[in-house]
C-alpha positions in Angstrom: -11.8 -15.5 18.9 -8.7 -14.7 21.8 -7.1 -17.9 23.0 -5.2 -18.7 26.3 -1.5 -18.4 26.4 0.0 -20.3 28.5 4.0 -20.9 29.2 5.3 -24.4 29.0 5.5 -25.9 32.5 2.8 -23.9 33.9 -0.8 -25.4 34.1 -3.9 -23.2 32.7 -5.9 -21.3 35.4 -8.8 -22.8 36.2 -12.2 -21.2 35.7 -13.7 -21.3 39.4 -17.3 -20.3 37.3 -17.0 -22.7 35.2 -20.4 -24.6 34.3 -19.4 -27.7 32.2 -19.2 -26.1 29.1 -16.1 -26.9 27.1 -13.4 -24.5 27.6 -10.6 -23.6 24.7 -7.8 -25.5 25.4 -4.6 -23.6 26.3 -1.6 -22.7 24.2 1.5 -24.0 25.4 4.4 -22.3 24.1 8.0 -23.8 23.7 10.8 -22.4 25.3 11.9 -21.1 22.0 8.7 -19.2 21.5 9.1 -17.7 24.9 12.6 -16.4 24.3 11.3 -15.1 20.8 8.6 -13.6 22.0 10.7 -11.7 24.8 13.5 -11.1 21.9 10.5 -9.4 19.6 9.1 -7.4 22.3 12.5 -5.9 23.1 12.9 -5.1 19.4 9.8 -3.7 19.5 10.7 -1.4 22.6 14.1 -0.5 21.3 12.5 0.5 17.6 14.6 -1.5 16.1 14.3 -3.5 13.3 13.1 -7.2 13.1 14.3 -9.5 10.0 13.3 -12.3 8.1 15.5 -14.9 10.2 14.1 -13.5 13.5 11.5 -15.0 15.7 8.1 -13.2 15.2 4.1 -13.8 16.6 2.1 -15.2 14.0 -0.4 -12.3 14.1 2.5 -9.5 13.0 3.5 -11.9 10.0 -0.2 -12.0 8.9 -0.6 -8.6 9.3 2.6 -7.6 7.2 1.3 -9.8 4.9 -1.5 -8.3 4.5 -0.3 -4.9 4.4 2.7 -5.3 1.8 0.9 -7.4 -0.1 -2.3 -5.0 -0.9 0.5 -1.9 -1.2 2.1 -4.2 -3.9 -1.0 -4.8 -5.4 -1.8 -1.4 -5.6 1.4 -0.4 -7.3 1.0 -2.9 -9.8 -2.9 -2.2 -10.6 -2.4 1.8 -10.4 -0.3 1.2 -13.2 -3.4 1.0 -15.1 -5.1 4.4 -15.0 -2.1 6.3 -16.5 -1.3 3.6 -18.8 -4.5 4.6 -20.6 -3.1 8.0 -21.4 0.4 6.6 -22.7 -0.6 6.7 -26.4 -3.1 10.1 -25.9 0.0 12.3 -23.9 -0.5 16.0 -25.9 3.2 15.6 -26.3 6.5 13.2 -26.7 7.7 14.6 -23.7 4.8 13.8 -21.9 4.4 10.4 -23.2 8.2 9.6 -22.2 7.5 11.2 -18.6 4.3 9.2 -17.9 5.9 5.9 -19.2 9.0 6.2 -17.1 6.2 6.8 -14.2 4.5 3.6 -15.2 7.6 1.8 -15.2 8.6 3.0 -11.6 5.2 1.4 -10.5 6.1 -1.9 -11.9 9.5 -1.6 -9.9 7.6 -0.7 -7.1 5.1 -3.6 -6.9 8.1 -5.9 -7.9 10.2 -4.5 -4.7 7.2 -4.9 -2.6 6.2 -8.3 -3.7 9.9 -9.3 -2.7 9.6 -7.9 0.7 6.0 -10.2 1.4 8.0 -13.1 0.3 10.4 -12.8 3.0 7.8 -13.7 5.1 6.8 -16.9 3.7 4.0 -16.3 1.3 4.7 -16.4 -2.4 4.4 -14.4 -5.3 2.3 -16.7 -7.1 -0.2 -17.0 -4.0 -0.4 -13.4 -3.5 -1.5 -12.8 -7.5 -4.0 -15.6 -7.5 -5.4 -13.8 -4.6 -5.6 -10.6 -6.6 -6.6 -12.2 -9.9 -9.3 -13.9 -7.7 -10.9 -10.6 -6.7 -9.8 -12.1 -2.5 -7.1 -9.4 -2.3 -7.5 -5.6 -2.0 -5.6 -2.9 -3.6 -6.0 1.1 -2.8 -9.6 1.9 -3.9 -8.3 5.1 -5.4 -7.4 3.1 -8.5 -11.0 2.4 -9.3 -11.9 5.7 -10.6 -11.7 6.6 -14.2 -9.0 8.9 -15.7 -11.2 11.0 -17.9 -8.9 13.6 -19.1 -5.2 14.5 -19.8 -5.7 17.0 -16.4 -6.0 13.9 -14.3 -2.7 12.9 -14.7 -1.7 15.9 -13.1 -4.2 15.2 -10.3 -3.4 11.8 -9.8 0.7 12.9 -9.5 0.0 15.8 -7.2 -2.8 14.3 -5.1 -2.8 10.5 -5.4 1.4 10.4 -5.1 1.4 13.4 -2.7 -0.9 11.1 -0.2 1.1 8.0 -1.1 3.9 10.2 -0.1 2.5 11.5 3.3 1.4 7.9 4.1 4.5 5.8 3.0 7.5 8.1 4.2 6.9 7.1 7.9 6.8 3.1 6.6 10.6 4.0 6.1 10.8 3.4 9.7 8.2 0.4 9.8 9.8 -2.3 12.4 9.8 -4.8 9.4 13.4 -4.4 7.9 13.0 -5.6 4.1 9.8 -3.4 4.2 11.3 -0.6 5.2 14.4 -0.5 3.1 11.9 -0.9 0.1 9.8 2.3 1.1 13.2 4.6 1.1 13.6 3.9 -2.6 9.9 3.8 -3.5 9.5 7.1 -1.8 12.0 9.1 -3.6 10.8 8.0 -6.9 7.3 8.9 -5.6 8.3 12.5 -5.0 9.3 12.8 -8.8 5.8 11.6 -9.8 4.5 14.1 -7.5 6.3 17.3 -9.0 5.5 16.0 -12.4 1.7 16.3 -12.1 2.2 19.3 -10.0 4.0 20.7 -13.0 1.1 19.3 -15.5 -1.5 20.8 -13.2 0.3 24.1 -12.9 0.5 24.2 -16.8 -2.8 23.8 -17.2 -4.1 26.0 -14.9 -2.0 28.9 -16.7 -3.2 28.0 -19.9 -6.5 28.9 -21.8 -9.6 29.1 -19.8 -10.8 25.8 -21.0 -7.6 23.9 -19.9 -7.9 25.5 -16.5 -11.3 24.4 -16.3 -10.3 20.8 -16.9 -7.6 21.2 -14.2 -9.7 22.2 -11.8 -12.4 19.8 -12.8 -9.7 17.0 -12.2 -8.8 18.6 -8.8 -12.6 18.5 -7.7 -12.9 14.8 -8.7 -10.1 13.6 -7.2 -10.1 15.7 -3.8 -12.3 13.3 -2.2 -11.0 10.0 -3.0 -7.4 11.0 -2.6 -8.6 11.5 1.4 -10.0 8.6 1.5 -6.7 6.9 0.5 -5.4 7.0 4.3 -8.0 4.8 4.9 -11.4 5.2 7.3 -11.2 7.0 10.6 -9.3 6.3 13.5 -12.7 5.1 15.2 -13.3 2.8 12.6 -10.1 1.3 11.8 -9.9 -2.3 13.0 -5.7 -2.8 12.1 -4.3 0.4 12.6 -4.2 0.4 16.6 -2.1 -2.7 16.1 0.1 -1.8 13.7 1.0 1.2 15.7 1.7 -1.0 18.4 4.2 -3.0 16.3 6.1 0.0 14.9 5.0 -0.9 11.3 2.8 2.1 11.2 3.7 5.4 12.7 1.0 7.7 12.7 -2.8 7.2 12.7 -4.9 7.9 9.8 -6.7 10.8 10.9 -3.0 12.3 11.7 -1.8 11.7 8.1 -5.1 12.9 6.4 -4.9 16.0 8.5 -0.8 16.2 7.2 -2.1 15.9 3.6 -4.7 18.6 3.7 -2.6 21.0 5.2 -0.3 20.1 2.2 -3.1 20.5 -0.3 -4.3 24.0 1.4 -1.1 25.5 0.4 0.0 24.3 -2.7 -3.2 24.5 -4.3 -2.5 28.6 -4.0 0.6 28.4 -6.2 -1.5 26.3 -8.7 -4.5 29.4 -8.5 -6.8 26.5 -8.3 -9.3 25.8 -5.5 -10.2 22.8 -3.3 -13.6 21.4 -3.3 -14.0 22.0 0.2 -15.2 24.9 2.1 -14.3 23.6 5.4 -10.4 23.1 5.2 -8.9 25.5 7.9 -6.2 25.5 10.4 -7.5 24.8 13.6 -5.1 26.7 16.2 -6.3 24.8 19.2 -5.4 21.5 18.1 -2.9 23.0 15.7 -4.2 20.3 13.0 -5.8 21.1 9.7 -9.3 20.0 9.2 -11.8 18.9 6.6 -15.1 18.6 5.3 -17.2 15.4 5.7 -16.2 12.5 3.4 -18.4 9.7 1.7 -17.4 6.6 3.8 -20.1 4.8 2.4 -19.0 5.5 -1.4 -15.5 4.2 0.3 -16.9 0.9 1.3 -18.8 0.4 -1.8 -15.8 0.7 -3.9 -13.6 -1.6 -1.3 -16.3 -4.1 -1.7 -15.4 -4.1 -5.6 -18.8 -2.1 -6.7 -16.7 0.9 -7.6 -16.6 2.5 -11.4 -13.6 0.5 -12.7 -13.2 -2.2 -10.5 -14.6 -5.2 -12.7 -12.5 -3.3 -15.6 -9.1 -3.3 -13.1 -9.0 -6.9 -12.3 -10.3 -8.1 -15.7 -7.3 -6.3 -17.1 -5.1 -7.7 -14.6 -6.3 -11.2 -14.9 -6.1 -11.2 -18.7 -2.5 -10.0 -18.5 -1.5 -12.3 -15.9 -2.9 -15.4 -18.3 -1.3 -13.8 -21.2 2.1 -13.7 -19.5 1.8 -17.6 -18.2 4.4 -18.5 -21.1 7.2 -16.1 -19.3 6.8 -17.3 -16.4 6.8 -21.2 -17.4 9.8 -20.4 -19.5 11.8 -18.6 -16.4 11.1 -21.5 -14.3 12.1 -23.9 -16.7 15.6 -22.0 -17.5 15.9 -21.6 -13.4 15.2 -25.4 -13.3 17.9 -26.4 -16.0 20.4 -24.2 -14.2 20.0 -25.4 -11.1 20.4 -29.1 -12.4 23.6 -27.7 -14.0 24.9 -26.5 -11.2 24.2 -29.6 -9.3 25.8 -31.7 -11.8 29.1 -29.6 -11.8 29.2 -29.7 -8.2 28.9 -33.6 -8.1 31.8 -33.7 -10.8 33.9 -31.3 -8.8 33.4 -33.1 -5.5 34.2 -36.6 -7.2 
């Protein structure tokens, strides 16, 4: 429910049509809040950066915590579909590349958790929300990886979609988020090339390998397009995020760009997209695609996808199994802090 915000020192306006029912109390802003809001508005207007110690609206902070933590959760959960194939990779070369990629995803999650922590939340709170099933992550990771070709489709399509979505985030108005995304995007570009190479090799292999590659593209096409989120007319957060310069482009704009990328690159692979309606609209200068199953998207988001329960249980188990490591690290940190405090007191004496 919207609240009336009234600067300090000014009375709240009276409602002449009041029928005696209770009215929501006006929120009185302090001089510090008024000055902070003005500075925040100026930063956004100049397309500059908001830093952790700057004043920011509570709604802006909450929006960032939601987006960055979901992004971090996606990187951590996203390790699982590919980690399953490390022991099944067809060669030592492929095994080592896939191991490096999964390690990169773990690093991305840590960068992003660190960025979210600058907003006042804690890693424990974020992880507790994830393992309790209260926090969301990208729906794409709730689909199974049934063949080696899926590693190629994930790299080319899923990481390709991530690049389309995340490169503009390098210019996000919140400094720690934008800076974290610079490194993340550089590493994602290698992941995308790795996936494309896998598909290219399979597409030029035996008929069975080519069929495997095409089948993977068919299965991952629609979920990768839905990674950008619901259509613009049904996206509750996009408009405000764009007003705050967190996002730079709408879901549909990013999806259109991604479809254009796939349409051209699939020609090099010699494969086809499972969508007869993909075309470039000369009037709008945008790529178009066929309808997507948004009912399926909502089901997966609601926790009823093919692998939702498995992904969360595995994350929960890993979190519990690693408790002793976190406890040991915390105990060591406390011991070191006490030691430094004692040494400082001795030096002062």
